[in-house]
Structure formats: C-alpha cells, structure tokens
C-alpha positions as CSV (number, residue, x, y, z in Angstrom):
1,M,-2.2,25.1,-42.6
2,T,-4.8,27.8,-42.0
3,T,-7.7,27.9,-44.4
4,T,-11.2,29.2,-44.6
5,S,-14.1,28.3,-46.8
6,F,-16.8,30.9,-46.6
7,G,-18.0,32.3,-49.8
8,R,-15.1,31.6,-52.1
9,R,-12.0,29.5,-52.7
10,P,-9.9,29.3,-49.5
11,V,-6.7,31.3,-49.3
12,T,-4.0,29.6,-47.3
13,A,-1.3,31.1,-45.1
14,A,1.3,29.8,-47.6
15,Q,-0.4,31.8,-50.3
16,L,-0.3,34.9,-48.2
17,E,3.4,34.5,-47.6
18,A,3.9,34.0,-51.3
19,V,2.2,37.4,-51.9
20,A,4.5,39.0,-49.4
21,R,7.6,37.5,-51.2
22,L,6.7,39.1,-54.6
23,E,9.3,41.3,-56.1
24,R,8.8,45.1,-55.6
25,P,6.8,46.4,-58.6
26,A,8.4,48.9,-61.0
27,P,8.0,52.6,-60.2
28,V,5.1,54.4,-61.9
29,A,5.2,57.8,-63.7
30,S,2.1,59.3,-62.0
31,V,-0.5,58.3,-59.4
32,D,-3.6,59.8,-57.8
33,K,-2.4,61.1,-54.4
34,W,-5.7,60.2,-52.6
35,E,-5.8,56.7,-54.1
36,L,-2.3,56.3,-52.9
37,L,-3.2,57.5,-49.4
38,T,-6.1,55.0,-49.4
39,M,-3.7,52.1,-50.3
40,L,-1.2,53.2,-47.8
41,T,-3.9,53.3,-45.1
42,S,-4.6,49.6,-45.9
43,A,-0.9,48.7,-45.8
44,R,0.0,50.9,-42.8
45,E,1.0,47.9,-40.7
46,A,3.7,47.0,-43.2
47,Y,5.2,50.5,-42.8
48,E,4.4,50.7,-39.0
49,L,2.4,53.9,-39.4
50,S,-0.2,55.1,-36.9
51,D,-3.5,56.8,-37.8
52,R,-2.2,60.2,-36.7
53,T,0.9,59.8,-38.8
54,L,-1.3,59.1,-41.8
55,R,-3.3,62.2,-41.0
56,V,-0.1,64.3,-41.1
57,L,0.7,62.7,-44.5
58,A,-2.9,63.6,-45.7
59,V,-2.1,67.2,-44.7
60,L,1.1,67.2,-46.7
61,L,-0.8,65.8,-49.7
62,G,-3.5,68.4,-49.3
63,V,-0.9,71.2,-49.4
64,H,0.4,69.9,-52.7
65,R,-1.8,71.6,-55.3
66,E,-2.1,68.9,-58.0
67,R,-4.3,65.9,-57.5
68,E,-1.7,63.6,-59.1
69,L,1.9,63.1,-58.1
70,I,3.8,63.2,-61.5
71,D,7.4,62.3,-62.0
72,G,9.5,65.2,-63.3
73,T,7.4,67.9,-61.6
74,S,8.1,69.7,-58.3
75,L,6.8,67.5,-55.5
76,I,8.2,69.7,-52.6
77,V,5.8,70.8,-49.9
78,Y,7.3,73.9,-48.3
79,A,4.4,75.0,-46.0
80,S,5.5,76.0,-42.5
81,N,4.8,74.0,-39.3
82,A,2.2,76.6,-38.3
83,T,0.3,76.1,-41.6
84,L,0.5,72.3,-41.2
85,C,-0.7,72.4,-37.6
86,E,-3.7,74.5,-38.6
87,R,-4.6,72.1,-41.4
88,A,-4.3,69.2,-38.9
89,H,-7.1,70.8,-36.8
90,G,-4.8,72.4,-34.2
91,M,-2.3,69.5,-33.7
92,P,0.5,70.6,-31.3
93,E,3.7,71.4,-33.1
94,S,5.7,68.9,-31.1
95,T,3.3,66.1,-32.2
96,L,3.5,67.3,-35.8
97,R,7.3,67.1,-35.7
98,R,7.2,63.6,-34.3
99,H,4.9,62.3,-37.0
100,L,6.9,64.1,-39.7
101,A,10.0,62.3,-38.4
102,A,8.2,59.0,-38.6
103,L,7.3,59.6,-42.2
104,V,10.9,60.5,-43.1
105,A,12.2,57.4,-41.2
106,S,9.8,55.2,-43.1
107,G,11.2,56.4,-46.4
108,L,7.9,57.7,-47.7
109,I,8.9,61.3,-47.8
110,A,12.3,63.1,-47.8
111,R,13.5,66.2,-46.1
112,H,15.4,68.9,-48.0
113,D,16.7,71.5,-45.5
114,S,17.5,75.1,-46.5
115,P,20.7,76.8,-45.2
116,N,18.6,78.6,-42.5
117,G,16.3,75.7,-41.8
118,K,13.3,77.4,-43.3
119,R,11.0,75.9,-46.0
120,Y,10.6,78.0,-49.1
121,Q,11.1,78.0,-52.9
122,R,13.1,80.2,-55.3
123,R,11.8,81.1,-58.7
124,D,13.6,82.5,-61.8
125,A,12.8,85.6,-63.7
126,F,10.1,83.7,-65.6
127,G,8.4,82.4,-62.5
128,S,9.6,78.8,-62.7
129,V,10.7,77.1,-59.5
130,V,14.4,76.6,-59.6
131,R,15.0,75.5,-56.0
132,A,12.7,74.4,-53.2
133,Y,13.2,73.4,-49.6
134,G,10.8,71.3,-47.6
135,F,9.3,67.8,-47.6
136,D,9.7,65.9,-50.9
137,L,6.8,63.6,-51.9
138,R,8.7,61.9,-54.7
139,P,9.5,58.8,-52.6
140,L,5.8,58.2,-52.4
141,L,5.5,58.2,-56.1
142,L,8.5,55.9,-56.5
143,R,7.1,53.4,-54.1
144,A,3.5,53.5,-55.3
145,G,3.7,50.0,-56.9
146,E,5.2,48.6,-53.7
147,I,2.5,50.3,-51.6
148,S,-0.2,48.9,-53.9
149,H,1.3,45.4,-53.5
150,H,1.3,45.6,-49.7
151,A,-2.3,47.0,-49.7
152,R,-3.5,43.9,-51.7
153,A,-1.7,41.5,-49.4
154,A,-3.2,43.3,-46.3
155,D,-6.7,43.2,-47.8
156,I,-6.4,39.5,-48.4
157,R,-5.2,38.9,-44.9
158,R,-8.0,41.0,-43.3
159,N,-10.6,39.2,-45.4
160,E,-9.2,35.8,-44.3
161,I,-9.3,37.0,-40.7
162,A,-12.9,38.1,-41.0
163,L,-13.9,34.8,-42.6
164,L,-12.1,32.8,-40.0
165,R,-13.6,34.9,-37.2
166,E,-17.1,34.3,-38.5
167,E,-16.3,30.5,-38.5
168,V,-15.2,30.7,-34.9
169,V,-18.2,32.7,-33.8
170,L,-20.5,30.1,-35.4
171,L,-18.6,27.3,-33.6
172,V,-19.0,29.2,-30.3
173,R,-22.7,29.6,-30.9
174,D,-23.1,25.9,-31.8
175,A,-21.1,24.8,-28.8
176,T,-23.2,26.9,-26.5
177,E,-26.5,25.6,-27.8
178,L,-25.4,22.0,-27.9
179,A,-24.0,22.2,-24.3
180,Q,-27.4,23.4,-23.2
181,L,-29.1,20.6,-25.1
182,G,-26.7,18.2,-23.6
183,H,-27.6,19.2,-20.0
184,G,-31.3,18.9,-20.9
185,A,-30.7,15.4,-22.3
186,G,-28.7,14.3,-19.4
187,Y,-25.3,14.1,-21.2
188,D,-23.4,15.9,-18.4
189,N,-20.2,13.8,-18.9
190,G,-17.7,15.7,-21.0
191,L,-19.6,19.0,-21.2
192,D,-17.1,20.7,-18.9
193,A,-14.5,20.7,-21.6
194,I,-16.7,22.3,-24.2
195,E,-18.1,24.9,-21.8
196,D,-14.5,25.9,-20.7
197,A,-13.5,26.2,-24.4
198,V,-16.5,28.4,-25.0
199,I,-15.7,30.7,-22.1
200,L,-12.1,31.0,-23.2
201,A,-13.1,31.6,-26.8
202,K,-15.5,34.4,-25.9
203,R,-12.8,36.0,-23.8
204,H,-10.3,35.9,-26.6
205,L,-12.9,37.2,-29.2
206,R,-13.1,40.5,-27.3
207,R,-9.6,41.3,-28.6
208,K,-8.3,41.7,-32.2
209,L,-7.0,38.3,-33.1
210,G,-4.8,37.2,-36.0
211,L,-5.1,34.2,-38.2
212,D,-3.0,31.9,-35.9
213,D,-5.0,32.7,-32.8
214,L,-8.3,32.3,-34.5
215,A,-7.2,29.0,-36.1
216,A,-6.1,27.7,-32.7
217,I,-9.6,28.5,-31.2
218,R,-11.3,26.8,-34.2
219,D,-9.1,23.7,-34.0
220,R,-9.9,23.3,-30.3
221,L,-13.7,23.8,-30.7
222,Q,-14.3,21.8,-33.9
223,P,-13.6,18.3,-32.5
224,L,-15.6,19.1,-29.3
225,V,-18.6,20.2,-31.3
226,S,-18.5,17.2,-33.6
227,A,-18.2,14.8,-30.7
228,L,-21.2,16.4,-28.9
229,V,-23.3,16.4,-32.2
230,D,-22.6,12.6,-32.4
231,K,-23.8,12.2,-28.9
232,L,-27.0,14.2,-29.2
233,T,-28.1,12.9,-32.6
234,P,-29.1,9.3,-33.4
235,E,-26.7,7.3,-35.5
236,V,-27.9,6.1,-38.9
237,E,-26.7,2.6,-39.8
238,E,-26.1,2.0,-43.5
239,T,-27.5,-1.3,-44.7
240,V,-27.8,-2.8,-48.2
241,P,-31.4,-2.9,-49.3
242,V,-32.9,-6.3,-49.7
243,T,-34.6,-7.1,-53.0
244,P,-38.2,-8.1,-52.3
245,E,-39.3,-11.6,-53.2
246,M,-41.4,-11.6,-56.4
247,I,-44.9,-13.0,-56.6
248,G,-45.0,-16.3,-58.5
249,S,-48.1,-15.6,-60.6
250,D,-47.5,-13.7,-63.8
251,S,-50.9,-12.0,-63.4
252,Q,-49.8,-10.7,-60.0
253,N,-46.3,-9.9,-60.9
254,E,-45.4,-6.4,-59.7
255,R,-41.9,-6.1,-61.0
256,H,-42.8,-3.0,-63.0
257,T,-43.7,-1.1,-59.7
258,Q,-40.8,-2.4,-57.6
259,D,-38.0,0.0,-58.7
260,S,-37.1,1.4,-55.3
261,D,-34.3,-1.2,-54.7
262,K,-32.7,-0.5,-58.1
263,T,-32.9,3.2,-57.3
264,L,-31.2,2.6,-53.9
265,I,-28.4,0.6,-55.6
266,E,-27.9,3.4,-58.1
267,L,-27.9,5.8,-55.1
268,K,-25.1,3.8,-53.5
269,E,-23.0,3.7,-56.7
270,H,-23.4,7.4,-57.2
271,S,-22.2,8.2,-53.6
272,F,-18.8,6.7,-54.5
273,Q,-18.7,7.8,-58.1
274,R,-20.4,11.1,-58.9
275,P,-21.8,11.4,-62.4
276,N,-20.7,14.3,-64.6
277,A,-23.0,16.7,-66.2
278,Q,-23.6,14.5,-69.2
279,L,-24.6,11.5,-67.1
280,E,-28.1,11.0,-65.7
281,K,-28.6,12.2,-62.2
282,K,-29.8,9.9,-59.4
283,A,-33.5,9.4,-59.0
284,L,-35.5,11.9,-57.1
285,S,-38.7,9.8,-56.5
286,P,-37.3,7.6,-53.7
287,I,-36.1,10.7,-51.8
288,L,-39.6,12.3,-52.0
289,S,-41.2,9.0,-50.9
290,A,-38.8,8.8,-47.9
291,C,-39.3,12.4,-46.9
292,P,-43.0,13.2,-47.5
293,D,-43.0,15.9,-44.8
294,V,-41.4,18.4,-47.2
295,L,-44.0,18.0,-49.9
296,P,-46.7,20.2,-48.2
297,Y,-44.3,23.2,-48.6
298,A,-44.1,22.8,-52.4
299,E,-46.6,25.2,-53.9
300,K,-46.3,23.9,-57.5
301,G,-45.1,20.4,-56.8
302,V,-41.7,18.9,-57.3
303,S,-40.9,17.7,-60.8
304,D,-37.2,17.7,-61.0
305,W,-34.0,18.4,-59.1
306,A,-34.0,22.1,-59.7
307,S,-37.5,22.5,-58.2
308,F,-36.5,20.2,-55.3
309,V,-33.4,22.3,-54.5
310,H,-35.5,25.5,-54.8
311,L,-38.0,24.0,-52.4
312,M,-35.4,23.0,-49.8
313,A,-33.9,26.5,-50.0
314,R,-37.3,27.9,-48.9
315,V,-37.7,25.2,-46.2
316,A,-34.3,25.9,-44.7
317,P,-35.1,29.0,-42.7
318,M,-38.4,27.4,-41.5
319,A,-36.3,24.6,-40.0
320,G,-34.1,27.1,-38.1
321,I,-31.2,27.0,-40.6
322,D,-29.7,30.3,-41.5
323,A,-28.6,31.3,-45.0
324,A,-24.8,31.0,-44.3
325,T,-25.3,27.4,-43.0
326,W,-27.4,26.4,-46.1
327,Q,-24.9,28.0,-48.5
328,E,-22.0,26.2,-46.8
329,A,-23.9,22.9,-47.1
330,C,-24.4,23.5,-50.8
331,R,-20.7,24.2,-51.3
332,A,-19.6,21.2,-49.2
333,M,-22.0,18.6,-50.7
334,G,-23.4,20.1,-53.8
335,P,-26.9,21.5,-54.1
336,E,-28.7,18.2,-54.7
337,D,-27.1,16.4,-51.8
338,A,-27.5,19.4,-49.5
339,A,-31.3,19.5,-50.4
340,T,-31.5,15.7,-49.8
341,T,-29.8,16.0,-46.4
342,L,-32.1,18.8,-45.4
343,A,-35.1,16.8,-46.4
344,G,-33.9,14.0,-44.2
345,I,-33.4,16.4,-41.3
346,V,-36.9,17.8,-41.7
347,Q,-38.3,14.2,-41.8
348,K,-36.5,13.4,-38.5
349,V,-36.9,16.8,-36.9
350,G,-38.4,15.3,-33.8
351,T,-35.2,13.4,-33.0
352,I,-32.7,16.1,-34.1
353,R,-32.4,18.7,-31.4
354,S,-30.4,21.4,-33.3
355,P,-30.9,21.2,-37.1
356,G,-28.5,24.1,-37.8
357,A,-25.7,22.6,-35.8
358,Y,-26.4,19.2,-37.2
359,L,-26.2,20.4,-40.8
360,R,-23.0,22.3,-40.2
361,S,-21.4,19.2,-38.7
362,L,-22.5,17.1,-41.7
363,S,-21.1,19.7,-44.0
364,R,-17.7,19.5,-42.3
365,K,-17.8,15.7,-42.6
366,A,-18.8,16.0,-46.3
367,R,-15.8,18.2,-47.0
368,E,-13.6,15.5,-45.6
369,G,-15.3,12.8,-47.6
370,G,-17.0,11.2,-44.6
371,F,-20.7,11.8,-45.4
372,T,-23.3,11.4,-48.1
373,P,-27.1,11.5,-47.5
374,D,-27.6,8.0,-49.1
375,A,-27.6,6.2,-45.7
376,M,-30.0,8.7,-44.2
377,I,-32.5,8.3,-47.1
378,S,-32.1,4.5,-47.0
379,S,-33.0,4.4,-43.3
380,L,-36.0,6.6,-43.8
381,Q,-37.2,4.4,-46.7
382,R,-37.1,1.4,-44.5
383,K,-39.2,3.2,-41.8
384,A,-41.7,4.3,-44.5
385,A,-42.1,0.8,-45.9
C-alpha cells in the first residue's frame, strides 16, 4: 500500500482507485468554458489529450462568443480552418485537422458536416439561427461533471506523487550524508549497497516517476538508511531507575527533594498510556535537568510545556534540522515528545553525527510505535547525576 505523510492525512492508492470508480456525475445546465478547459487540462491524461490538442480546443472555445456553455443555446463553432489556424498562431492546417480529429475521437466535441463540407449557419427572417454546420461544443457541457471528477482525481494523484517524491529526495540526501559519515567513521562494511541505491535513485529521479516507482525507491532506501543510522549513533539502553536509599535521621531526611525517581516512573507509564487532554501531562523539570544545554537558548526561561516546545522549535535550525524534519517529528511523536527528543539530541550533539537524519529516523520509528524519548532522558539523567 502506497502512502505518504507530509503535511496532511495520507491518501492511499486504494483511495485513489475508489475516486476513479465513482459514478459519472449528472450533466450540468451551464459551465464557464475557461474553467472547464482548466479542469480538462488537469485531467488530460484520462482523455489522452496532448498539450497541442488542448490548444486547438482553446481556439474553438475562443471562437464561441459566450463565456459560458449553456444548454439549449447554439454551441456550434463554424469558423473555417484558415481562421482556426490563424488563431492558433499559424498552426499548419494538416496539424489542425489531426488535433480536431483527436478531439472528435475523444467524444469532447462533435462534427456536424454540411452537404458541401463547409462550415456555416443559416438564419431565418428574424435573424435567429435555424441550422449550423461545424464543431459542436455541447458534448463538453454534457461531460463537465465527469471532467471535474477526473480533474480532482488527477490533482490528488499529482499531489501524492509530489509528496512521495519529496520523501524520496530526503532519503537520498540522508543516505548520501550518512554514507560519507560512515566512511569517515570506518564503517566501510555494507556501505556499497546504500551507495549503489543512491546512484540508482538519482538516475531514476531525473525522469517523471509515478507512485509505484517512487514507492519502490523509498522502500529500498528506508531500511538501508535506518540500518546505517543505528550503526553511526550510540544505542541507549533503557533501565529502570533505582530509588535512592533514604537517610535514617529525620533531621536529614531529604524525601521532599527526591522526586526525580517518581517522575521517571510516571514518564515510563505515560510512554505506554498517553494521557488525554484532561489528565496532567508528564513533568517537565526532569527533562530540563537532564538537558541543561538547551536552557541558554531560552530568552525568558521555560515555565511550561508550551514555552518548552516553542524553545525547541527555535533551537531546531541551530542544530541543523530543517523545518520539514521538525514538523514531521511533531506529527509523528506529538509536539512535547518531539521537543524532548530534540533536547536529548542537542545534549548529545557531540556523539550524534547527523542530527537531522537521526531525528528523521526516530520519527519513522515513532510512527511505527518503536520509539519514545523516555529512555533517552533516563540515560541523560543518570549521566547528570
């Protein structure tokens, strides 16, 4: 199943197919001809129309005097080939005939031939058109709803392709940077596979790719990038915090200050059972004590989660993390966990060689339910103790 997750709720290939299976909408009584041409341009692949064929259709619509195509009125275009060629900026007549035939074959216009093959109209004594010969635009009006439907489906598909292409380009960039870091760190074993995948992906990205091709590139690169991130970044072992032994004397009893262990236990519980908006959020103080390197960036201090998330959003570009990576982390983990993760990355920046690639990898794991920042903060607390 092909999905993407940049910026909004993913649209799957199955949903796109469902759009394509929708029943043809009912005909409309009138439609703006230029809006209809814009929709048809978006849906041209469904009707197998080239850009030059659409240009000829634009000429036919331009010859029609009214801006709207209205059912029950005369929609016959009877201009000669010479006039149409002139309006098409000198298009050869043989080329014009070929594109007119393509429009007729697609069922978007109809041809009404006169006895002598000419295009003209006859009027009565009162000036009303009683008979016209030429190209009929009424099929366009009758199929306006269908064209609109195909245009929406085409726009969805193009948007999904653009989003998936962005994801693949980011993966290629991460793979390139991580491969260079791997060589510098002496992890030469296994880098050939990811370098070959990058070269092949760059070669394919020069062409116009569909959803299936882009998904295949992504599915090949993702496990290679994740495996390399695991090699190049230190593993954090999750351990249960030990409750410190209390002092025997009541006068020296410090139980009122030793609340970090309770906080860590609550942190563990919340990582498996997230509180809803009505429940109290997990404590912020142990995170700040474990990640003091972010505090100098706070101009007005950090008093609550909102100010902490705002602070980390400002710190992200300073740590080499672009806006798209930060937003994706917020969507995958939630703003609080994304800010906590970034604070941990900043605290360990000396051991993390590519913060942006590392955060993207953790975001992918978080979407799959395989990561929360609790273990990272617990490890940093033990080091700070």
